[in-house]
C-alpha positions as CSV (number, residue, x, y, z in Angstrom):
1,M,-5.2,15.5,-50.0
2,K,-3.5,18.5,-48.4
3,F,-5.4,17.7,-45.1
4,A,-4.3,14.1,-45.3
5,R,-0.7,15.1,-45.8
6,I,-0.9,17.3,-42.7
7,I,-2.3,14.5,-40.7
8,I,0.4,12.1,-41.9
9,K,3.2,14.6,-41.1
10,S,1.7,15.3,-37.6
11,V,1.6,11.6,-36.8
12,L,5.2,11.1,-38.1
13,L,6.3,14.0,-35.9
14,I,4.6,12.5,-32.8
15,V,6.2,9.2,-33.5
16,I,9.7,10.8,-34.0
17,I,9.3,12.8,-30.8
18,T,8.1,9.7,-28.8
19,I,11.0,7.6,-30.1
20,S,13.4,10.4,-29.3
21,I,12.1,10.7,-25.7
22,I,12.4,6.9,-25.2
23,V,16.0,6.8,-26.5
24,F,17.0,9.8,-24.5
25,R,15.5,8.4,-21.3
26,A,17.2,5.0,-22.0
27,Y,20.6,6.7,-22.3
28,D,19.8,8.7,-19.2
29,S,19.1,5.6,-17.2
30,R,22.7,4.4,-17.8
31,D,23.8,6.9,-15.1
32,L,21.8,5.0,-12.5
33,P,23.9,2.9,-9.9
34,S,25.1,-0.5,-11.1
35,L,22.7,-3.4,-11.1
36,K,23.4,-6.1,-8.5
37,A,22.6,-9.8,-8.4
38,W,19.1,-9.1,-6.9
39,H,18.3,-6.9,-9.9
40,L,19.6,-9.3,-12.6
41,N,18.6,-12.8,-11.2
42,K,14.9,-13.6,-11.2
43,P,13.2,-15.4,-8.2
44,S,11.7,-18.9,-8.7
45,P,8.2,-19.3,-10.2
46,E,5.6,-18.0,-7.8
47,L,3.9,-20.5,-5.6
48,L,0.3,-19.4,-5.8
49,L,0.5,-19.0,-9.6
50,N,1.8,-22.5,-10.2
51,N,0.5,-24.7,-7.4
52,D,-2.7,-25.6,-5.5
53,Y,-2.9,-25.3,-1.7
54,S,-6.0,-26.5,0.2
55,T,-5.2,-24.6,3.5
56,F,-3.3,-21.6,4.7
57,E,-1.1,-23.8,6.8
58,Y,0.2,-25.7,3.7
59,F,0.8,-22.6,1.8
60,V,2.6,-20.8,4.7
61,A,5.0,-23.7,5.2
62,A,5.8,-23.7,1.5
63,D,6.2,-19.9,1.4
64,K,8.8,-19.8,4.2
65,Q,10.9,-22.4,2.3
66,Y,10.4,-20.4,-0.9
67,I,11.7,-17.2,0.7
68,S,14.7,-19.0,2.2
69,D,15.6,-20.7,-1.1
70,N,15.5,-17.4,-3.1
71,F,17.6,-15.6,-0.6
72,K,20.2,-18.3,-0.6
73,K,20.4,-18.1,-4.4
74,I,22.4,-14.9,-4.2
75,E,23.5,-14.5,-0.6
76,S,27.2,-13.6,-0.3
77,T,29.5,-12.1,2.3
78,D,31.0,-10.0,-0.5
79,Y,28.0,-7.7,-0.3
80,D,28.0,-4.5,1.8
81,I,27.5,-4.8,5.6
82,F,24.1,-3.1,5.2
83,E,22.8,-5.2,2.2
84,R,20.0,-7.5,3.2
85,Y,21.4,-10.4,1.1
86,N,24.6,-10.5,3.1
87,P,24.3,-13.2,5.8
88,N,26.6,-11.2,8.0
89,S,24.6,-8.0,7.5
90,V,22.8,-6.3,10.3
91,N,19.8,-6.3,7.9
92,Y,19.8,-10.0,6.8
93,P,16.2,-11.0,7.4
94,L,16.8,-14.8,7.8
95,N,18.7,-14.2,11.0
96,A,15.7,-12.4,12.5
97,K,13.4,-14.0,15.2
98,I,10.5,-13.8,12.7
99,D,10.3,-14.2,9.0
100,Y,9.8,-10.6,7.8
101,N,9.0,-11.5,4.2
102,A,6.9,-14.7,4.2
103,S,3.1,-15.1,4.5
104,F,2.0,-15.9,8.1
105,I,-0.9,-17.0,10.2
106,M,-2.1,-16.0,13.7
107,D,-4.6,-18.5,15.0
108,P,-6.6,-17.9,18.2
109,G,-7.9,-21.4,18.3
110,A,-11.4,-22.7,18.9
111,N,-13.1,-19.4,20.0
112,T,-12.5,-17.7,16.7
113,K,-14.4,-14.4,16.4
114,G,-13.8,-14.0,12.7
115,I,-11.4,-14.6,9.8
116,I,-9.4,-11.7,8.3
117,V,-7.2,-11.6,5.2
118,L,-4.6,-8.8,5.2
119,I,-2.5,-7.8,2.1
120,H,0.6,-5.6,2.1
121,G,1.6,-2.9,-0.3
122,L,3.8,-2.7,-3.4
123,S,7.5,-3.5,-2.9
124,D,6.7,-4.3,0.8
125,S,6.2,-7.6,2.6
126,P,3.7,-9.2,5.0
127,Y,5.7,-7.7,7.9
128,H,4.1,-4.3,7.1
129,M,0.8,-5.8,8.2
130,R,2.1,-7.4,11.4
131,D,1.0,-4.7,13.9
132,I,-2.5,-4.7,12.4
133,A,-2.5,-8.5,12.5
134,K,-1.5,-8.6,16.2
135,R,-4.3,-6.3,17.2
136,F,-6.9,-8.4,15.3
137,Y,-5.4,-11.6,16.7
138,G,-5.6,-10.1,20.2
139,D,-9.3,-9.5,19.7
140,G,-9.9,-13.2,18.8
141,F,-9.6,-13.1,15.0
142,Y,-7.8,-15.7,12.9
143,V,-5.5,-13.7,10.7
144,F,-3.8,-14.7,7.4
145,V,-1.3,-12.2,5.9
146,L,-0.6,-12.8,2.2
147,R,2.7,-12.3,0.5
148,M,1.9,-10.9,-2.9
149,P,3.6,-12.6,-6.0
150,G,6.8,-10.9,-6.9
151,H,7.5,-9.7,-3.3
152,G,9.6,-10.7,-0.4
153,T,12.5,-12.2,-2.4
154,L,14.4,-10.2,-5.0
155,P,13.4,-6.8,-6.5
156,S,13.7,-8.4,-9.9
157,G,10.4,-10.2,-9.0
158,L,8.6,-6.9,-10.0
159,L,10.1,-6.8,-13.5
160,D,7.4,-9.0,-15.1
161,V,4.6,-9.4,-12.5
162,Q,1.1,-8.4,-13.5
163,W,-1.6,-7.0,-11.3
164,Q,-3.8,-10.0,-12.3
165,D,-1.2,-12.2,-10.5
166,W,-1.9,-10.3,-7.3
167,Q,-5.7,-10.5,-8.0
168,K,-5.4,-14.3,-8.3
169,A,-3.5,-14.6,-5.0
170,T,-6.1,-12.4,-3.3
171,R,-9.0,-14.5,-4.6
172,W,-7.3,-17.7,-3.4
173,S,-6.9,-16.2,0.0
174,M,-10.5,-15.1,0.3
175,N,-11.8,-18.5,-1.0
176,T,-9.6,-20.3,1.6
177,A,-10.7,-17.9,4.3
178,N,-14.4,-18.5,3.6
179,E,-13.9,-22.3,3.7
180,L,-12.1,-21.9,7.1
181,A,-15.0,-19.6,8.3
182,I,-17.4,-22.4,7.7
183,E,-15.2,-24.9,9.6
184,R,-15.2,-22.5,12.5
185,G,-18.9,-22.2,12.8
186,G,-19.8,-19.7,10.1
187,V,-17.9,-16.8,11.6
188,P,-17.7,-13.5,9.5
189,V,-14.9,-12.9,7.0
190,Y,-13.1,-9.6,6.7
191,M,-10.3,-8.3,4.6
192,G,-7.9,-5.4,4.8
193,G,-5.0,-4.0,2.8
194,F,-2.2,-1.4,2.8
195,S,-1.6,0.7,-0.3
196,T,-1.8,-1.7,-3.3
197,G,-3.2,-4.3,-0.9
198,G,-6.0,-1.9,-0.3
199,S,-6.6,-1.6,-4.0
200,L,-6.8,-5.4,-4.2
201,C,-9.4,-5.4,-1.4
202,V,-11.5,-2.9,-3.3
203,N,-11.0,-4.8,-6.6
204,Y,-12.1,-8.0,-5.0
205,S,-15.2,-6.4,-3.4
206,L,-16.3,-4.6,-6.6
207,N,-15.9,-7.7,-8.7
208,A,-17.8,-9.8,-6.1
209,L,-21.0,-7.9,-7.1
210,E,-21.1,-9.7,-10.4
211,N,-18.9,-12.8,-9.9
212,R,-20.8,-15.4,-7.9
213,E,-17.6,-17.4,-7.4
214,L,-16.4,-14.6,-5.1
215,N,-17.8,-14.4,-1.5
216,M,-18.3,-10.8,-0.4
217,P,-16.4,-9.9,2.7
218,N,-18.4,-8.6,5.7
219,K,-16.3,-5.5,6.1
220,V,-13.1,-4.0,4.5
221,F,-10.3,-2.1,6.2
222,L,-8.1,0.1,4.1
223,F,-4.8,1.6,5.1
224,S,-3.3,4.3,2.7
225,P,-5.2,2.6,-0.1
226,A,-4.0,3.3,-3.6
227,A,-7.1,4.8,-5.4
228,G,-5.0,6.8,-7.8
229,V,-1.3,7.2,-8.7
230,S,0.8,9.2,-11.1
231,S,-0.5,9.4,-14.7
232,M,3.0,8.4,-15.8
233,G,1.6,4.9,-15.6
234,Y,0.3,5.5,-19.1
235,V,3.9,5.3,-20.4
236,G,5.2,2.9,-17.8
237,G,5.6,0.2,-20.3
238,W,7.7,2.1,-22.8
239,H,10.9,0.8,-21.3
240,H,10.2,-2.6,-22.9
241,T,11.2,-1.2,-26.3
242,L,14.9,-1.1,-25.2
243,S,15.4,-2.5,-21.7
244,W,15.6,-6.1,-23.1
245,M,19.1,-5.0,-24.4
246,K,21.9,-5.4,-21.9
247,Y,23.2,-2.0,-22.8
248,F,19.9,-0.4,-21.6
249,S,19.0,-2.9,-18.9
250,K,18.8,-0.1,-16.3
251,F,16.0,1.5,-18.3
252,A,13.5,-1.0,-16.7
253,W,14.2,0.5,-13.2
254,L,12.8,3.7,-11.8
255,D,15.1,3.5,-8.7
256,I,18.2,1.5,-8.0
257,I,19.0,1.9,-4.3
258,P,21.0,-0.2,-1.8
259,E,18.8,-2.9,-0.3
260,Y,19.2,-2.0,3.3
261,D,15.6,-2.7,4.5
262,P,15.1,-6.4,5.5
263,A,11.3,-6.3,4.9
264,K,11.0,-4.1,1.8
265,Y,12.5,-3.6,-1.7
266,M,14.3,-0.2,-2.0
267,S,14.8,-0.5,-5.8
268,F,11.7,-0.1,-7.8
269,T,10.8,-1.2,-11.4
270,K,8.8,0.8,-13.9
271,N,6.6,-2.2,-14.4
272,A,5.5,-2.2,-10.8
273,G,4.4,1.4,-11.1
274,R,2.5,0.6,-14.3
275,Q,0.7,-2.4,-12.7
276,I,-0.7,-0.4,-9.7
277,F,-1.7,2.4,-12.2
278,L,-3.6,-0.2,-14.2
279,L,-5.2,-1.7,-11.1
280,C,-6.4,1.8,-9.9
281,K,-7.7,2.5,-13.4
282,E,-9.7,-0.8,-13.3
283,N,-11.1,0.0,-9.9
284,M,-12.2,3.5,-10.8
285,E,-14.0,2.2,-13.9
286,L,-15.8,-0.5,-11.9
287,A,-16.7,2.1,-9.2
288,Q,-18.2,4.4,-11.8
289,Q,-20.4,1.6,-13.1
290,I,-21.5,0.7,-9.6
291,S,-22.5,4.3,-9.0
292,K,-24.3,4.5,-12.3
293,N,-26.3,1.3,-11.3
294,N,-26.9,2.5,-7.7
295,Q,-25.3,-0.7,-6.3
296,Q,-23.4,0.8,-3.4
297,G,-25.8,-0.8,-0.9
298,K,-24.7,-4.3,-2.1
299,L,-21.0,-3.7,-1.2
300,P,-19.4,-4.4,2.2
301,A,-18.9,-1.6,4.7
302,F,-15.5,0.2,4.1
303,I,-13.3,2.2,6.5
304,A,-10.2,3.8,5.1
305,F,-7.3,5.7,6.7
306,E,-5.0,7.9,4.7
307,S,-2.8,11.0,5.1
308,W,-4.2,14.1,3.3
309,V,-0.7,14.9,2.1
310,D,0.2,11.3,1.0
311,A,3.0,11.6,-1.5
312,T,2.8,8.1,-2.9
313,V,-1.0,7.8,-3.7
314,S,-3.6,10.4,-4.1
315,A,-6.0,11.2,-1.2
316,K,-8.1,13.2,-3.6
317,E,-8.6,10.1,-5.8
318,L,-9.6,8.2,-2.7
319,V,-12.3,10.8,-2.0
320,K,-13.4,10.5,-5.6
321,L,-13.6,6.6,-5.3
322,Y,-15.7,7.0,-2.1
323,D,-18.0,9.3,-3.9
324,F,-18.8,6.5,-6.3
325,I,-19.0,3.5,-4.0
326,A,-19.7,4.7,-0.4
327,D,-22.9,5.3,1.5
328,S,-23.9,5.8,5.1
329,N,-22.3,2.5,6.2
330,D,-18.8,3.7,5.2
331,D,-16.2,5.7,7.0
332,L,-13.3,7.8,5.6
333,V,-10.7,9.0,8.0
334,L,-8.0,11.4,6.8
335,F,-4.9,12.5,8.7
336,D,-4.2,16.2,8.7
337,V,-0.8,17.8,9.0
338,N,0.4,18.9,12.5
339,R,-0.8,22.5,12.6
340,R,2.1,23.2,15.0
341,Y,4.2,23.4,11.9
342,A,1.6,25.2,9.7
343,P,4.1,28.1,8.7
344,F,6.4,25.5,7.2
345,I,3.8,23.5,5.2
346,N,3.6,23.7,1.4
347,G,0.3,25.0,0.0
348,D,-2.9,25.9,1.7
349,I,-4.0,22.7,3.2
350,S,-7.0,24.3,4.9
351,A,-8.4,25.6,1.6
352,E,-8.1,22.2,0.0
353,L,-9.9,20.5,2.9
354,E,-12.7,23.1,3.0
355,N,-13.2,22.7,-0.8
356,M,-13.3,18.9,-0.5
357,I,-15.9,19.1,2.4
358,K,-18.0,21.6,0.4
359,N,-18.2,19.2,-2.6
360,K,-18.8,16.1,-0.6
361,K,-21.6,14.4,-2.5
362,V,-22.8,11.3,-0.5
363,S,-23.6,10.4,3.1
364,Y,-20.5,8.4,4.1
365,K,-19.0,9.5,7.4
366,L,-16.0,11.8,6.9
367,E,-13.5,12.2,9.7
368,F,-10.4,14.3,9.9
369,V,-7.6,13.8,12.5
370,S,-6.5,17.3,13.1
371,N,-5.6,19.9,15.7
372,T,-6.4,23.6,16.3
373,P,-3.7,26.3,16.8
374,N,-4.4,26.1,20.6
375,D,-4.2,22.3,20.6
376,S,-1.0,22.3,18.6
377,I,0.9,23.8,21.5
378,K,0.2,20.6,23.4
379,N,0.6,18.4,20.3
380,L,-3.0,17.3,20.9
381,A,-5.1,16.0,18.0
382,N,-8.8,15.1,17.8
383,I,-11.1,13.4,15.3
384,Y,-13.4,16.0,13.7
385,T,-16.6,14.5,12.1
386,F,-18.1,16.5,9.3
387,N,-21.8,16.5,8.7
388,N,-23.1,15.7,5.2
389,N,-23.8,19.4,4.4
390,G,-20.1,20.0,4.7
391,V,-20.4,23.0,7.1
392,K,-20.7,21.9,10.7
393,Y,-18.4,19.5,12.6
394,E,-18.2,18.0,16.0
395,V,-15.2,16.8,18.0
396,S,-15.1,13.3,19.4
397,P,-13.4,13.9,22.7
398,S,-12.9,10.2,23.5
399,L,-10.9,9.8,20.3
400,S,-7.9,12.1,20.8
401,A,-4.2,11.4,20.7
402,L,-0.9,13.2,20.7
403,W,1.4,14.1,17.8
404,A,5.0,13.2,18.3
405,S,6.6,16.6,18.8
406,N,9.0,16.2,15.8
407,V,6.4,14.8,13.3
408,Y,4.8,17.3,11.0
409,S,2.6,14.8,9.0
410,I,1.7,11.2,8.6
411,S,3.4,9.5,5.6
412,H,2.0,6.9,3.2
413,I,4.2,4.2,4.6
414,S,3.5,5.0,8.3
415,V,-0.2,4.4,8.5
416,P,-0.2,0.6,9.4
417,I,2.9,0.8,11.7
418,S,2.7,1.0,15.5
419,P,5.2,3.4,17.3
420,S,6.4,0.3,19.2
421,N,7.3,-1.6,16.0
422,E,10.7,-3.2,16.3
423,L,11.8,-2.5,12.7
424,Y,10.1,0.8,11.9
425,G,8.8,2.2,15.2
426,K,9.7,5.3,17.1
427,E,12.8,3.8,18.7
428,S,13.9,1.6,15.8
429,E,17.3,1.9,14.1
430,L,15.6,2.7,10.7
431,S,13.5,5.5,12.2
432,N,16.6,7.0,13.8
433,M,18.9,6.7,10.8
434,L,19.4,10.5,10.7
435,I,22.9,10.4,9.2
436,V,24.0,13.9,8.1
437,G,26.5,15.4,5.6
438,E,26.6,17.3,2.3
439,R,23.6,17.3,0.0
440,N,23.6,15.4,-3.3
441,T,26.2,12.9,-1.9
442,L,24.1,9.9,-0.8
443,I,22.5,7.4,-3.2
444,I,19.6,7.1,-0.8
445,P,17.3,10.2,-1.2
446,S,17.3,12.3,1.9
447,S,13.5,12.3,1.8
448,D,13.6,8.6,2.4
449,I,15.7,9.0,5.5
450,T,13.5,11.8,7.0
451,R,10.2,10.2,6.1
452,V,8.2,9.1,9.2
453,R,7.9,5.3,9.4
454,F,5.3,4.9,12.2
455,N,1.8,6.2,12.9
456,P,1.5,8.2,16.1
457,F,-2.2,7.7,15.9
458,F,-2.0,3.9,15.5
459,N,-3.9,3.1,18.7
460,L,-6.6,5.7,17.8
461,M,-6.9,4.1,14.4
462,M,-7.4,0.6,15.9
463,K,-10.0,2.0,18.3
464,R,-11.9,3.4,15.4
465,I,-11.8,0.0,13.7
466,D,-13.1,-1.6,16.9
467,E,-16.0,0.9,16.9
468,F,-16.6,0.3,13.1
469,I,-16.8,-3.4,13.6
470,E,-19.3,-3.0,16.4
471,D,-21.4,-0.1,15.0
472,R,-21.6,-0.9,11.4
473,G,-23.9,-3.8,10.6
474,S,-23.0,-6.3,7.9
475,R,-25.0,-6.1,4.7
């Protein structure tokens, strides 16, 4: 009985502590900036979750109208000149030459080399895959870029979305792509994704092993794929206990930031973080089972590109995922920091890298875009290929590129973006938004302003993809 009383008291103590933390955090959230119309009003019911579309063309036409209708619900000239929901704003996306937020197609016509489905990341839009899409289209591929449910309209669209909604949209996209591939003479079907989009590509491929209704892609291209995120996702749903009350409505939000980016949400919901956490967890469990059953050879060939110091997702978790699902058909390319700035870099990056290489378990091709102290003077970087024993390496001299002189690392968001990108590239207004003043004054975190938005190695990355398509046979 005494032991039982101890257990009961311990459980009650844990419950009291948990409730206290939730209430404290809820009160603390009231200090966040005020909620605006795009936080409080929900977008219309999602198209792919409530309608059937037989072709990409029908869906894209409906999606463009859907985006426009949702923007017009809340647009107002009373908003700030930088807000993307102000029709007079410099960042109002409906005034742009292209639709930043809607799904889109690039069709090369009769001589189609292949079909590729591309999927953007969490809080982003199809525009983030546009540079990748243009390169594939230029090589003769039919490209469809999917807008994930909950995206491209109002940030409130991420308050209730579930990762299974994104999965459903992904499966529809791949099913439609395979039907189109048959119409175009049986050309191969590929898929690629950025961040959460990469997780969805992995999820689709892992599930296709057992689900005969899913057609396995020929190859998969991953850009900053989310293999693992913060373990805070375990408690990401706690806000539901109080956020339904108007008094605690801000508790549902992780960040409330001015919406100045025309192609991306700046505000971020706790639910969105929890959904990607659950998707990553699902993928890792599937990957472990595939490894246990030695089914790696039945998966498509993967190539992934990620910054070793990615602050949004975990590069180490990506290595762990590769250890489960990859074999000699797969490539993993990691971007190092610019060694020119080694004295200013947190932690011992070299030791972490060496430890990872030493513990590399399987035969996939591991590459590291890095520079030596001598090369760093010229800002030169090369691709180093590590042998499976984790000791020797060789330099690929044909695959070299230059760091931008003021860039000390690649960021999570920069990987799929070309330096010439109009919105995020080297000469863009957003990349040069280096406003200065006193610290702790701006609502926008200074880390968001200084974060690199383009990939100086974009052309090198696309060249590696070209080689990967030619060198790696389909399974």
